[in-house]
N, C-alpha and C positions, 0 to 999 in steps of 0.2 A: 133219705136225705143225705147229701154230701156235705162234709165240713172241710174248711181250709183253715189250717193253723198257721199263723204268721207272727214271728217274734219281731217286735218293733218298739220304738219309744212312744211316749205320749204324743209328741208332735207328729211322729210318723202315722200313728193311728188317726189323729185328727185330719191329716192330709188324705188318708184313705177314705174317711167318711165324707170329706168335702168334695173330693174328686169323683168318688164312686168307682175308683179303679184300684186294682192291686197288680203290680208288675212282678214278673219273674225274670231271673237272670240265669246265666250259665251256672250249673250246679258246681262247677269247679272254681267259681269265684266266691262261693259261700264259705263261712268260717268252719262249717262242718259238712262237706259235700257227701260224706258217708250216709247222711240222712236219706239221700236219694235211694240208696240200695235198700234201706229199711222200708221205704214206701213203695218201691217198685212192684213187688209181688202183690200186695193188696190192691194196687191200682190196676194191674193186669187182670186180677181176679174180678174186680168190679166191672171192667169193660167186658169180660167174658160173660158175666151174669147179665149185663144189659143186652148183649147179642143173643143170648138164649131167650130173652123176652121178645124176640122177633124184631128188634131194632136193627136197622142197617147201619153200616159204618157212616154213611152220609147223615143219617138221623143223629148219630152221636156227635158228629162234627157240627151240625146245625145247633144242637143243644149246647155244646161248649161255647160256640160263638155267641149264642143268645144270652149266656150268663156272663159274657165278657172275658172268657179265657181264649185269647186269640194269639198269644205268643209267650 
């Protein structure tokens, strides 16, 4: 199972629940864009593990779109 952690206010959390969406922005617009570097290697390792399980890149893309990660 994958987890997404998102720092937000109570109102922001309410908006996420009501809309069913979570948006991402440029990492360079974040208050701490270095978090990207911290997450980069675990993300790449996760994708490699998925590929070892005989999933194609297309399957991974379809999965990400199906869970709402489109941009």
